NUMI-415755 format. One record per atom (N, C-alpha, C, O): residue number from 1; residue in three letters; atom name; x, y, z. Coordinates in Angstrom, 3 decimals, decimal comma. Atoms other than C-alpha are relative to their C-alpha. Example, Ala and Ser with C-alpha at 12.3 -4.5 7.8 and 13.67 -1.06 7.14 Angstrom:
2
+-----+---------+-------+----------+----------+----------+
| num | residuo | atomo |        x |        y |        z |
+-----+---------+-------+----------+----------+----------+
|   1 |     ALA |     N |    0,890 |   -1,190 |    0,000 |
|   1 |     ALA |    CA |   12,300 |   -4,500 |    7,800 |
|   1 |     ALA |     C |    0,900 |    1,200 |    0,000 |
|   1 |     ALA |     O |    1,936 |    1,181 |    0,665 |
|   2 |     SER |     N |   -0,820 |   -1,190 |   -0,060 |
|   2 |     SER |    CA |   13,670 |   -1,060 |    7,140 |
|   2 |     SER |     C |   -0,770 |    1,090 |    0,730 |
|   2 |     SER |     O |   -0,261 |    2,198 |    0,899 |
+-----+---------+-------+----------+----------+----------+
//
This chain:
97
+-----+---------+-------+----------+----------+----------+
| num | residuo | atomo |        x |        y |        z |
+-----+---------+-------+----------+----------+----------+
|   1 |     MET |     N |    1,068 |   -0,515 |   -0,835 |
|   1 |     MET |    CA |   88,344 |   -5,357 | -161,983 |
|   1 |     MET |     C |   -0,678 |   -1,507 |   -0,843 |
|   1 |     MET |     O |   -0,337 |   -2,053 |   -1,892 |
|   2 |     LEU |     N |    0,649 |    0,934 |    0,587 |
|   2 |     LEU |    CA |   85,607 |   -8,225 | -162,105 |
|   2 |     LEU |     C |   -1,222 |    1,102 |    0,083 |
|   2 |     LEU |     O |   -1,554 |    2,049 |    0,796 |
|   3 |     LYS |     N |    1,601 |   -0,600 |    0,283 |
|   3 |     LYS |    CA |   82,307 |   -7,243 | -163,499 |
|   3 |     LYS |     C |   -1,295 |   -1,285 |    0,789 |
|   3 |     LYS |     O |   -1,305 |   -2,418 |    1,269 |
|   4 |     SER |     N |    1,111 |    0,403 |   -1,403 |
|   4 |     SER |    CA |   78,959 |   -7,789 | -161,610 |
|   4 |     SER |     C |   -0,577 |   -1,791 |   -0,312 |
|   4 |     SER |     O |   -1,194 |   -2,342 |    0,599 |
|   5 |     LYS |     N |    0,274 |    1,003 |    0,216 |
|   5 |     LYS |    CA |   78,364 |  -11,325 | -163,402 |
|   5 |     LYS |     C |    1,623 |   -0,572 |    0,681 |
|   5 |     LYS |     O |    1,724 |   -0,986 |    1,835 |
|   6 |     GLN |     N |   -1,055 |    0,729 |   -0,677 |
|   6 |     GLN |    CA |   81,618 |  -12,584 | -162,522 |
|   6 |     GLN |     C |    0,371 |   -0,442 |    1,145 |
|   6 |     GLN |     O |    0,821 |   -1,496 |    1,595 |
|   7 |     ARG |     N |   -0,042 |   -0,132 |   -1,565 |
|   7 |     ARG |    CA |   81,644 |  -11,482 | -159,284 |
|   7 |     ARG |     C |   -0,978 |   -0,831 |    0,869 |
|   7 |     ARG |     O |   -0,799 |   -1,486 |    1,895 |
|   8 |     ALA |     N |    1,502 |    1,204 |   -0,718 |
|   8 |     ALA |    CA |   77,914 |  -13,233 | -158,561 |
|   8 |     ALA |     C |    0,606 |   -1,741 |    0,042 |
|   8 |     ALA |     O |    0,557 |   -2,558 |    0,962 |
|   9 |     ALA |     N |   -0,455 |    1,123 |    0,024 |
|   9 |     ALA |    CA |   79,552 |  -16,221 | -159,977 |
|   9 |     ALA |     C |    0,716 |   -0,733 |    0,869 |
|   9 |     ALA |     O |    0,449 |   -1,881 |    1,224 |
|  10 |     LEU |     N |   -1,318 |   -0,113 |   -0,729 |
|  10 |     LEU |    CA |   82,797 |  -15,962 | -157,924 |
|  10 |     LEU |     C |   -1,119 |   -0,450 |    1,199 |
|  10 |     LEU |     O |   -1,250 |   -1,674 |    1,212 |
|  11 |     ARG |     N |    0,520 |   -0,175 |   -0,680 |
|  11 |     ARG |    CA |   80,270 |  -15,497 | -154,973 |
|  11 |     ARG |     C |   -0,689 |   -1,351 |    0,397 |
|  11 |     ARG |     O |   -0,585 |   -1,732 |    1,563 |
|  12 |     GLY |     N |    0,548 |    1,152 |    0,525 |
|  12 |     GLY |    CA |   78,411 |  -18,660 | -155,918 |
|  12 |     GLY |     C |    1,224 |   -1,280 |    0,344 |
|  12 |     GLY |     O |    1,107 |   -2,308 |    1,012 |
|  13 |     ILE |     N |   -1,295 |    1,482 |   -0,082 |
|  13 |     ILE |    CA |   81,723 |  -21,050 | -156,001 |
|  13 |     ILE |     C |    0,506 |   -0,268 |    1,718 |
|  13 |     ILE |     O |    0,919 |   -1,277 |    2,290 |
|  14 |     ALA |     N |   -0,648 |   -0,505 |   -1,103 |
|  14 |     ALA |    CA |   82,592 |  -19,237 | -152,652 |
|  14 |     ALA |     C |   -0,979 |   -0,456 |    1,031 |
|  14 |     ALA |     O |   -0,330 |   -1,051 |    1,891 |
|  15 |     GLY |     N |    1,166 |    0,671 |   -0,473 |
|  15 |     GLY |    CA |   79,394 |  -20,355 | -150,899 |
|  15 |     GLY |     C |    0,967 |   -1,092 |    1,112 |
|  15 |     GLY |     O |    1,448 |   -0,736 |    2,188 |
|  16 |     SER |     N |   -0,462 |    1,207 |   -0,154 |
|  16 |     SER |    CA |   80,918 |  -23,925 | -150,201 |
|  16 |     SER |     C |    1,395 |   -0,088 |    0,564 |
|  16 |     SER |     O |    2,035 |   -1,122 |    0,758 |
|  17 |     TYR |     N |   -1,780 |   -0,318 |   -0,154 |
|  17 |     TYR |    CA |   84,349 |  -22,839 | -149,321 |
|  17 |     TYR |     C |   -0,419 |   -0,022 |    1,507 |
|  17 |     TYR |     O |   -1,501 |    0,252 |    2,025 |
|  18 |     GLU |     N |   -0,215 |    0,037 |   -1,167 |
|  18 |     GLU |    CA |   85,632 |  -23,411 | -145,960 |
|  18 |     GLU |     C |    0,668 |    1,597 |    0,623 |
|  18 |     GLU |     O |    1,399 |    2,152 |   -0,197 |
|  19 |     THR |     N |   -1,124 |   -1,165 |   -0,429 |
|  19 |     THR |    CA |   87,262 |  -20,022 | -143,784 |
|  19 |     THR |     C |    1,300 |   -0,873 |   -0,174 |
|  19 |     THR |     O |    1,393 |   -2,004 |    0,302 |
|  20 |     ILE |     N |   -1,322 |    0,853 |   -0,828 |
|  20 |     ILE |    CA |   90,959 |  -21,080 | -143,911 |
|  20 |     ILE |     C |    0,926 |    1,376 |    0,463 |
|  20 |     ILE |     O |    2,097 |    1,199 |    0,127 |
|  21 |     PHE |     N |   -0,645 |   -1,192 |   -0,121 |
|  21 |     PHE |    CA |   92,370 |  -17,525 | -142,818 |
|  21 |     PHE |     C |   -0,845 |    0,984 |    1,414 |
|  21 |     PHE |     O |   -1,842 |    1,705 |    1,386 |
|  22 |     GLN |     N |    1,221 |   -1,065 |   -0,970 |
|  22 |     GLN |    CA |   91,093 |  -15,802 | -139,471 |
|  22 |     GLN |     C |    1,412 |    1,075 |    0,542 |
|  22 |     GLN |     O |    2,547 |    0,651 |    0,758 |
|  23 |     ILE |     N |    0,173 |   -1,820 |   -0,270 |
|  23 |     ILE |    CA |   92,058 |  -12,021 | -138,577 |
|  23 |     ILE |     C |   -0,333 |    0,008 |    1,633 |
|  23 |     ILE |     O |   -1,453 |   -0,011 |    2,141 |
|  24 |     GLY |     N |    0,496 |   -0,303 |   -1,016 |
|  24 |     GLY |    CA |   92,800 |  -11,669 | -135,101 |
|  24 |     GLY |     C |    0,850 |    1,562 |    1,000 |
|  24 |     GLY |     O |    1,165 |    2,676 |    0,582 |
|  25 |     LYS |     N |   -0,714 |   -1,488 |   -0,729 |
|  25 |     LYS |    CA |   94,465 |   -9,135 | -132,215 |
|  25 |     LYS |     C |    1,028 |    0,122 |   -0,118 |
|  25 |     LYS |     O |    1,550 |    1,063 |    0,481 |
|  26 |     GLY |     N |   -1,551 |   -0,453 |    0,898 |
|  26 |     GLY |    CA |   97,838 |   -9,401 | -134,026 |
|  26 |     GLY |     C |   -0,524 |    0,748 |   -1,448 |
|  26 |     GLY |     O |    0,257 |    0,363 |   -2,319 |
|  27 |     GLY |     N |    0,702 |   -0,584 |    1,854 |
|  27 |     GLY |    CA |   96,115 |   -7,621 | -137,618 |
|  27 |     GLY |     C |    0,567 |   -0,818 |   -0,831 |
|  27 |     GLY |     O |    0,541 |   -2,047 |   -0,756 |
|  28 |     ILE |     N |   -0,136 |    0,516 |    0,867 |
|  28 |     ILE |    CA |   97,486 |   -8,128 | -140,349 |
|  28 |     ILE |     C |    1,704 |    0,164 |   -0,248 |
|  28 |     ILE |     O |    2,428 |    1,155 |   -0,157 |
|  29 |     SER |     N |   -2,328 |   -0,119 |   -0,254 |
|  29 |     SER |    CA |  101,711 |   -8,768 | -140,571 |
|  29 |     SER |     C |   -0,081 |   -0,931 |   -1,300 |
|  29 |     SER |     O |   -0,986 |   -1,375 |   -2,007 |
|  30 |     GLU |     N |   -0,569 |    0,013 |    1,592 |
|  30 |     GLU |    CA |  103,545 |   -9,785 | -143,426 |
|  30 |     GLU |     C |    0,375 |   -1,637 |   -0,301 |
|  30 |     GLU |     O |    0,714 |   -2,216 |   -1,333 |
|  31 |     ALA |     N |    0,144 |    1,698 |    0,391 |
|  31 |     ALA |    CA |  103,511 |  -13,669 | -142,470 |
|  31 |     ALA |     C |   -1,324 |   -0,148 |   -0,828 |
|  31 |     ALA |     O |   -1,427 |   -0,639 |   -1,952 |
|  32 |     LEU |     N |    1,440 |    0,442 |    0,298 |
|  32 |     LEU |    CA |   99,813 |  -13,762 | -142,856 |
|  32 |     LEU |     C |    0,153 |    0,930 |   -1,668 |
|  32 |     LEU |     O |    0,334 |   -0,055 |   -2,385 |
|  33 |     ILE |     N |   -0,091 |   -0,396 |    1,073 |
|  33 |     ILE |    CA |  100,080 |  -11,612 | -146,259 |
|  33 |     ILE |     C |    0,716 |   -0,664 |   -0,844 |
|  33 |     ILE |     O |    0,377 |   -0,749 |   -2,024 |
|  34 |     SER |     N |   -0,744 |    0,923 |    0,493 |
|  34 |     SER |    CA |  102,743 |  -13,825 | -147,069 |
|  34 |     SER |     C |   -1,034 |   -1,439 |   -0,571 |
|  34 |     SER |     O |   -0,870 |   -1,801 |   -1,736 |
|  35 |     GLN |     N |    0,334 |    1,021 |    0,615 |
|  35 |     GLN |    CA |  100,317 |  -17,054 | -147,348 |
|  35 |     GLN |     C |   -1,262 |    0,318 |    0,165 |
|  35 |     GLN |     O |   -2,074 |   -0,453 |    0,676 |
|  36 |     VAL |     N |    1,604 |   -0,682 |    1,049 |
|  36 |     VAL |    CA |   97,207 |  -15,038 | -148,596 |
|  36 |     VAL |     C |    0,404 |   -0,572 |   -1,289 |
|  36 |     VAL |     O |   -0,204 |   -1,347 |   -2,028 |
|  37 |     ASN |     N |   -0,555 |    0,167 |    0,926 |
|  37 |     ASN |    CA |   99,421 |  -15,186 | -150,936 |
|  37 |     ASN |     C |    0,209 |   -1,373 |   -0,916 |
|  37 |     ASN |     O |    0,064 |   -1,912 |   -2,014 |
|  38 |     ASP |     N |   -0,355 |    2,046 |    0,103 |
|  38 |     ASP |    CA |  100,230 |  -18,664 | -151,224 |
|  38 |     ASP |     C |   -0,598 |   -0,208 |   -0,625 |
|  38 |     ASP |     O |   -0,539 |   -0,367 |   -1,844 |
|  39 |     ALA |     N |    1,716 |    1,176 |    0,506 |
|  39 |     ALA |    CA |   96,431 |  -20,149 | -150,936 |
|  39 |     ALA |     C |   -0,704 |    0,909 |   -1,125 |
|  39 |     ALA |     O |   -1,645 |    0,397 |   -1,733 |
|  40 |     LEU |     N |    0,977 |   -0,548 |    1,313 |
|  40 |     LEU |    CA |   95,247 |  -17,013 | -153,781 |
|  40 |     LEU |     C |    0,960 |   -1,184 |   -1,084 |
|  40 |     LEU |     O |    0,373 |   -2,109 |   -1,645 |
|  41 |     ARG |     N |   -0,104 |    1,151 |    0,560 |
|  41 |     ARG |    CA |   97,836 |  -19,125 | -155,586 |
|  41 |     ARG |     C |   -0,191 |   -0,792 |   -0,979 |
|  41 |     ARG |     O |   -0,307 |   -0,789 |   -2,205 |
|  42 |     LYS |     N |    0,699 |    1,389 |    0,678 |
|  42 |     LYS |    CA |   96,943 |  -22,478 | -155,720 |
|  42 |     LYS |     C |   -1,477 |    0,403 |    0,291 |
|  42 |     LYS |     O |   -1,750 |    0,169 |   -0,887 |
|  43 |     ARG |     N |    1,368 |   -0,063 |   -0,051 |
|  43 |     ARG |    CA |   93,256 |  -21,733 | -155,015 |
|  43 |     ARG |     C |   -0,738 |    1,178 |   -0,580 |
|  43 |     ARG |     O |   -1,938 |    1,011 |   -0,366 |
|  44 |     GLU |     N |    0,164 |   -0,637 |    0,337 |
|  44 |     GLU |    CA |   92,604 |  -18,700 | -156,633 |
|  44 |     GLU |     C |   -1,214 |    1,250 |    0,645 |
|  44 |     GLU |     O |   -1,356 |    2,414 |    0,269 |
|  45 |     LEU |     N |    0,761 |   -0,145 |   -0,213 |
|  45 |     LEU |    CA |   89,755 |  -18,181 | -154,525 |
|  45 |     LEU |     C |   -0,058 |   -0,232 |    2,139 |
|  45 |     LEU |     O |    0,002 |   -1,118 |    2,992 |
|  46 |     ILE |     N |   -0,468 |    0,280 |   -1,795 |
|  46 |     ILE |    CA |   90,072 |  -17,779 | -150,670 |
|  46 |     ILE |     C |   -1,305 |    0,649 |    0,981 |
|  46 |     ILE |     O |   -2,032 |    1,491 |    0,455 |
|  47 |     LYS |     N |    0,686 |   -0,194 |   -0,820 |
|  47 |     LYS |    CA |   87,838 |  -17,331 | -147,537 |
|  47 |     LYS |     C |    0,034 |    0,610 |    1,153 |
|  47 |     LYS |     O |   -0,873 |    0,170 |    1,858 |
|  48 |     LEU |     N |    0,002 |    0,093 |   -1,420 |
|  48 |     LEU |    CA |   88,851 |  -15,530 | -144,119 |
|  48 |     LEU |     C |   -1,218 |    1,015 |    0,285 |
|  48 |     LEU |     O |   -2,073 |    1,619 |   -0,363 |
|  49 |     ARG |     N |    0,919 |   -0,184 |   -0,879 |
|  49 |     ARG |    CA |   87,235 |  -14,532 | -141,238 |
|  49 |     ARG |     C |    0,803 |    1,454 |    1,096 |
|  49 |     ARG |     O |    1,914 |    1,204 |    1,563 |
|  50 |     VAL |     N |   -0,285 |   -0,467 |   -1,233 |
|  50 |     VAL |    CA |   87,890 |  -11,656 | -138,694 |
|  50 |     VAL |     C |   -0,558 |   -0,140 |    1,600 |
|  50 |     VAL |     O |   -1,694 |   -0,075 |    2,068 |
|  51 |     LEU |     N |    0,675 |    0,403 |   -1,491 |
|  51 |     LEU |    CA |   87,802 |  -12,392 | -135,072 |
|  51 |     LEU |     C |   -0,440 |    1,090 |    0,487 |
|  51 |     LEU |     O |    0,056 |    2,110 |    0,008 |
|  52 |     ASP |     N |    0,133 |   -0,904 |   -0,493 |
|  52 |     ASP |    CA |   85,970 |  -10,204 | -132,793 |
|  52 |     ASP |     C |    0,915 |    0,867 |    1,144 |
|  52 |     ASP |     O |    0,707 |    1,914 |    1,757 |
|  53 |     ASN |     N |   -1,451 |   -1,370 |   -0,435 |
|  53 |     ASN |    CA |   89,402 |   -8,895 | -131,244 |
|  53 |     ASN |     C |    0,825 |    0,145 |   -0,626 |
|  53 |     ASN |     O |    2,016 |    0,163 |   -0,314 |
|  54 |     SER |     N |   -1,194 |   -0,596 |    1,269 |
|  54 |     SER |    CA |   90,878 |   -8,004 | -134,279 |
|  54 |     SER |     C |   -0,241 |    2,131 |    0,406 |
|  54 |     SER |     O |   -1,017 |    2,178 |    1,361 |
|  55 |     MET |     N |   -0,285 |   -1,175 |    0,465 |
|  55 |     MET |    CA |   91,173 |   -3,784 | -134,598 |
|  55 |     MET |     C |   -0,332 |    0,475 |   -1,035 |
|  55 |     MET |     O |   -0,345 |    1,659 |   -1,371 |
|  56 |     TYR |     N |    0,494 |   -0,384 |    1,867 |
|  56 |     TYR |    CA |   89,879 |   -4,410 | -138,413 |
|  56 |     TYR |     C |   -1,434 |    0,087 |    0,377 |
|  56 |     TYR |     O |   -1,835 |   -0,511 |    1,376 |
|  57 |     SER |     N |    1,619 |    0,326 |    0,871 |
|  57 |     SER |    CA |   86,323 |   -4,199 | -139,376 |
|  57 |     SER |     C |    0,273 |   -0,935 |   -1,284 |
|  57 |     SER |     O |    1,242 |   -0,785 |   -2,028 |
|  58 |     ALA |     N |   -0,490 |    1,665 |    1,392 |
|  58 |     ALA |    CA |   86,330 |   -7,549 | -142,166 |
|  58 |     ALA |     C |   -0,140 |    1,104 |   -1,236 |
|  58 |     ALA |     O |    0,118 |    0,539 |   -2,299 |
|  59 |     ARG |     N |    0,170 |   -0,137 |    0,960 |
|  59 |     ARG |    CA |   85,743 |   -5,128 | -144,515 |
|  59 |     ARG |     C |    1,062 |    1,263 |   -0,383 |
|  59 |     ARG |     O |    1,096 |    1,797 |   -1,492 |
|  60 |     GLU |     N |   -1,150 |   -0,824 |   -0,007 |
|  60 |     GLU |    CA |   88,900 |   -2,636 | -143,627 |
|  60 |     GLU |     C |    1,312 |   -1,204 |   -0,559 |
|  60 |     GLU |     O |    2,270 |   -1,075 |   -1,322 |
|  61 |     ALA |     N |   -1,197 |    1,196 |    0,230 |
|  61 |     ALA |    CA |   90,887 |   -6,174 | -143,627 |
|  61 |     ALA |     C |   -0,153 |   -0,323 |   -0,925 |
|  61 |     ALA |     O |    0,847 |   -0,916 |   -1,329 |
|  62 |     ALA |     N |    0,083 |    0,685 |    1,574 |
|  62 |     ALA |    CA |   89,756 |   -7,143 | -146,935 |
|  62 |     ALA |     C |    0,116 |    0,902 |   -1,091 |
|  62 |     ALA |     O |    0,040 |    0,490 |   -2,249 |
|  63 |     GLU |     N |   -0,521 |   -0,806 |    0,815 |
|  63 |     GLU |    CA |   90,626 |   -3,882 | -148,485 |
|  63 |     GLU |     C |    1,535 |    0,046 |    0,143 |
|  63 |     GLU |     O |    2,425 |   -0,312 |   -0,628 |
|  64 |     GLU |     N |   -1,991 |    0,748 |   -0,030 |
|  64 |     GLU |    CA |   94,188 |   -3,954 | -146,912 |
|  64 |     GLU |     C |    0,212 |   -1,120 |   -0,982 |
|  64 |     GLU |     O |    0,379 |   -0,886 |   -2,179 |
|  65 |     ILE |     N |   -0,450 |    1,293 |    0,614 |
|  65 |     ILE |    CA |   94,843 |   -7,501 | -148,040 |
|  65 |     ILE |     C |    0,027 |   -0,360 |   -0,930 |
|  65 |     ILE |     O |    0,887 |   -1,150 |   -1,319 |
|  66 |     ALA |     N |    0,440 |   -0,055 |    1,475 |
|  66 |     ALA |    CA |   93,172 |   -7,203 | -151,385 |
|  66 |     ALA |     C |    1,486 |    1,293 |   -0,395 |
|  66 |     ALA |     O |    2,221 |    1,263 |   -1,382 |
|  67 |     GLU |     N |   -1,124 |   -1,077 |    0,485 |
|  67 |     GLU |    CA |   95,801 |   -4,032 | -151,343 |
|  67 |     GLU |     C |    1,457 |   -0,898 |   -0,398 |
|  67 |     GLU |     O |    2,137 |   -0,942 |   -1,423 |
|  68 |     LYS |     N |   -1,402 |    0,283 |   -0,025 |
|  68 |     LYS |    CA |   98,751 |   -5,785 | -150,586 |
|  68 |     LYS |     C |   -0,063 |   -1,752 |   -0,549 |
|  68 |     LYS |     O |    0,958 |   -2,423 |   -0,404 |
|  69 |     THR |     N |    0,103 |    1,251 |    0,810 |
|  69 |     THR |    CA |   97,917 |   -9,128 | -152,275 |
|  69 |     THR |     C |   -0,348 |    0,143 |   -1,180 |
|  69 |     THR |     O |   -0,604 |   -0,978 |   -1,621 |
|  70 |     GLY |     N |    0,270 |   -0,381 |    1,241 |
|  70 |     GLY |    CA |   97,116 |   -7,678 | -155,610 |
|  70 |     GLY |     C |   -1,292 |   -0,816 |   -0,231 |
|  70 |     GLY |     O |   -1,299 |   -1,854 |   -0,891 |
|  71 |     SER |     N |    1,153 |    1,508 |   -0,099 |
|  71 |     SER |    CA |   93,461 |   -9,408 | -155,094 |
|  71 |     SER |     C |   -1,149 |    0,886 |   -0,422 |
|  71 |     SER |     O |   -1,213 |    2,115 |   -0,459 |
|  72 |     GLU |     N |    1,367 |   -1,116 |   -0,365 |
|  72 |     GLU |    CA |   90,083 |   -8,300 | -155,449 |
|  72 |     GLU |     C |   -1,131 |   -0,585 |    1,196 |
|  72 |     GLU |     O |   -1,197 |   -1,745 |    1,603 |
|  73 |     VAL |     N |    0,792 |    0,318 |   -0,860 |
|  73 |     VAL |    CA |   87,594 |   -8,434 | -153,114 |
|  73 |     VAL |     C |   -1,406 |   -0,271 |   -0,544 |
|  73 |     VAL |     O |   -2,069 |    0,590 |   -1,121 |
|  74 |     VAL |     N |    1,361 |    0,142 |    0,890 |
|  74 |     VAL |    CA |   84,311 |  -10,426 | -154,270 |
|  74 |     VAL |     C |   -0,773 |    0,461 |    1,638 |
|  74 |     VAL |     O |   -1,040 |    1,654 |    1,784 |
|  75 |     GLN |     N |    0,929 |   -0,157 |   -1,533 |
|  75 |     GLN |    CA |   82,486 |  -10,178 | -150,661 |
|  75 |     GLN |     C |    0,037 |    0,423 |    1,115 |
|  75 |     GLN |     O |    1,169 |    0,283 |    1,577 |
|  76 |     VAL |     N |   -0,173 |   -0,603 |   -1,193 |
|  76 |     VAL |    CA |   82,034 |   -8,708 | -147,693 |
|  76 |     VAL |     C |   -1,437 |   -0,331 |    0,700 |
|  76 |     VAL |     O |   -2,530 |    0,224 |    0,582 |
|  77 |     ILE |     N |    1,820 |    0,276 |   -1,442 |
|  77 |     ILE |    CA |   79,218 |  -10,477 | -144,749 |
|  77 |     ILE |     C |    0,205 |   -0,058 |    0,428 |
|  77 |     ILE |     O |    0,722 |   -1,169 |    0,549 |
|  78 |     GLY |     N |   -0,347 |    0,217 |   -1,824 |
|  78 |     GLY |    CA |   79,897 |   -9,829 | -141,280 |
|  78 |     GLY |     C |    1,279 |    0,217 |    0,020 |
|  78 |     GLY |     O |    1,958 |    1,132 |   -0,447 |
|  79 |     SER |     N |   -1,394 |    0,245 |   -0,411 |
|  79 |     SER |    CA |   82,912 |  -11,090 | -140,074 |
|  79 |     SER |     C |    0,331 |   -0,435 |   -1,281 |
|  79 |     SER |     O |    1,374 |    0,217 |   -1,321 |
|  80 |     ARG |     N |   -0,421 |    1,091 |    1,479 |
|  80 |     ARG |    CA |   83,649 |  -12,992 | -143,557 |
|  80 |     ARG |     C |    0,730 |    0,031 |   -1,303 |
|  80 |     ARG |     O |    0,850 |   -1,181 |   -1,126 |
|  81 |     PHE |     N |   -0,158 |   -0,792 |    1,203 |
|  81 |     PHE |    CA |   84,984 |  -12,011 | -146,905 |
|  81 |     PHE |     C |    0,473 |   -0,723 |   -0,596 |
|  81 |     PHE |     O |    0,908 |   -1,705 |    0,006 |
|  82 |     VAL |     N |   -0,548 |    1,184 |    0,782 |
|  82 |     VAL |    CA |   86,198 |  -13,851 | -149,850 |
|  82 |     VAL |     C |    0,845 |    1,330 |   -0,845 |
|  82 |     VAL |     O |    0,516 |    2,516 |   -0,883 |
|  83 |     LEU |     N |   -0,829 |   -1,000 |    0,846 |
|  83 |     LEU |    CA |   89,100 |  -12,223 | -152,202 |
|  83 |     LEU |     C |    0,422 |   -1,277 |   -0,868 |
|  83 |     LEU |     O |    0,595 |   -2,419 |   -0,443 |
|  84 |     PHE |     N |    0,364 |    0,936 |    1,667 |
|  84 |     PHE |    CA |   89,277 |  -13,998 | -155,994 |
|  84 |     PHE |     C |    2,208 |    0,977 |   -0,225 |
|  84 |     PHE |     O |    2,518 |    2,143 |    0,021 |
|  85 |     LYS |     N |   -0,638 |   -0,617 |    1,124 |
|  85 |     LYS |    CA |   92,891 |  -13,368 | -157,772 |
|  85 |     LYS |     C |    0,823 |   -1,306 |   -1,219 |
|  85 |     LYS |     O |    1,499 |   -2,312 |   -1,005 |
|  86 |     ARG |     N |   -0,028 |    0,876 |    0,667 |
|  86 |     ARG |    CA |   93,179 |  -14,782 | -161,111 |
|  86 |     ARG |     C |    1,735 |   -0,934 |    0,252 |
|  86 |     ARG |     O |    2,492 |   -0,329 |    1,010 |
|  87 |     ASN |     N |   -1,364 |    1,002 |   -0,201 |
|  87 |     ASN |    CA |   96,661 |  -17,649 | -161,066 |
|  87 |     ASN |     C |   -0,143 |    0,069 |   -2,077 |
|  87 |     ASN |     O |   -1,031 |   -0,709 |   -2,428 |
|  88 |     HIS |     N |   -0,389 |   -0,519 |    0,678 |
|  88 |     HIS |    CA |   97,468 |  -16,449 | -164,847 |
|  88 |     HIS |     C |    0,456 |   -1,452 |   -0,733 |
|  88 |     HIS |     O |    0,313 |   -1,724 |   -1,925 |
|  89 |     LYS |     N |   -1,362 |    1,543 |    0,357 |
|  89 |     LYS |    CA |   99,649 |  -19,973 | -165,289 |
|  89 |     LYS |     C |   -0,807 |   -1,137 |    0,071 |
|  89 |     LYS |     O |   -1,266 |   -1,856 |   -0,817 |
|  90 |     GLU |     N |    1,074 |    1,298 |    0,104 |
|  90 |     GLU |    CA |   97,675 |  -22,442 | -164,078 |
|  90 |     GLU |     C |   -1,716 |    0,158 |    0,884 |
|  90 |     GLU |     O |   -1,921 |   -0,343 |    1,989 |
|  91 |     PRO |     N |    1,276 |   -0,316 |   -1,042 |
|  91 |     PRO |    CA |   93,649 |  -21,193 | -162,927 |
|  91 |     PRO |     C |   -0,593 |   -1,473 |   -0,091 |
|  91 |     PRO |     O |   -0,639 |   -2,521 |   -0,736 |
|  92 |     VAL |     N |    1,103 |    1,195 |   -1,028 |
|  92 |     VAL |    CA |   91,604 |  -23,278 | -161,053 |
|  92 |     VAL |     C |   -1,297 |    0,121 |   -0,213 |
|  92 |     VAL |     O |   -1,946 |   -0,848 |   -0,610 |
|  93 |     ILE |     N |    1,181 |   -0,425 |    0,424 |
|  93 |     ILE |    CA |   88,484 |  -21,377 | -161,431 |
|  93 |     ILE |     C |   -0,094 |    0,498 |   -1,321 |
|  93 |     ILE |     O |    0,627 |    1,377 |   -1,792 |
|  94 |     ASN |     N |    0,495 |   -0,494 |    0,988 |
|  94 |     ASN |    CA |   86,580 |  -21,237 | -164,573 |
|  94 |     ASN |     C |   -1,163 |    0,587 |   -0,396 |
|  94 |     ASN |     O |   -2,259 |    0,196 |   -0,797 |
|  95 |     ILE |     N |    1,329 |   -0,944 |    0,321 |
|  95 |     ILE |    CA |   84,825 |  -18,257 | -164,987 |
|  95 |     ILE |     C |    0,955 |    1,049 |   -1,211 |
|  95 |     ILE |     O |    2,115 |    1,404 |   -1,001 |
|  96 |     LYS |     N |   -0,520 |   -1,202 |    0,683 |
|  96 |     LYS |    CA |   85,603 |  -15,692 | -167,968 |
|  96 |     LYS |     C |    0,353 |    1,289 |    0,350 |
|  96 |     LYS |     O |   -0,477 |    1,956 |    0,968 |
|  97 |     LEU |     N |    0,078 |   -0,921 |   -0,921 |
|  97 |     LEU |    CA |   87,169 |  -12,911 | -167,031 |
|  97 |     LEU |     C |    1,001 |    0,895 |   -1,743 |
|  97 |     LEU |     O |    1,368 |    2,069 |   -1,709 |
+-----+---------+-------+----------+----------+----------+
//
């Protein structure tokens, strides 16, 4: 569980990140979960977006993907959200946990 200062630091880092995944009418598939897991392993912090034609809200998608990947929701703003999952073997982001 992230503390508020850690979450704030991650929000600051994510501000400059580009959105790398989009959730559309296809919803949240096993293929998407697999890709998100791979991205989290390499980057630790990723930004996703929910398109207008999706049956999910950004909050719903964030919580479902976080649950399925074992990550944490850092932030949800509008149609975008940020997920974080620490890579204990090869840390990329240097914040104290």
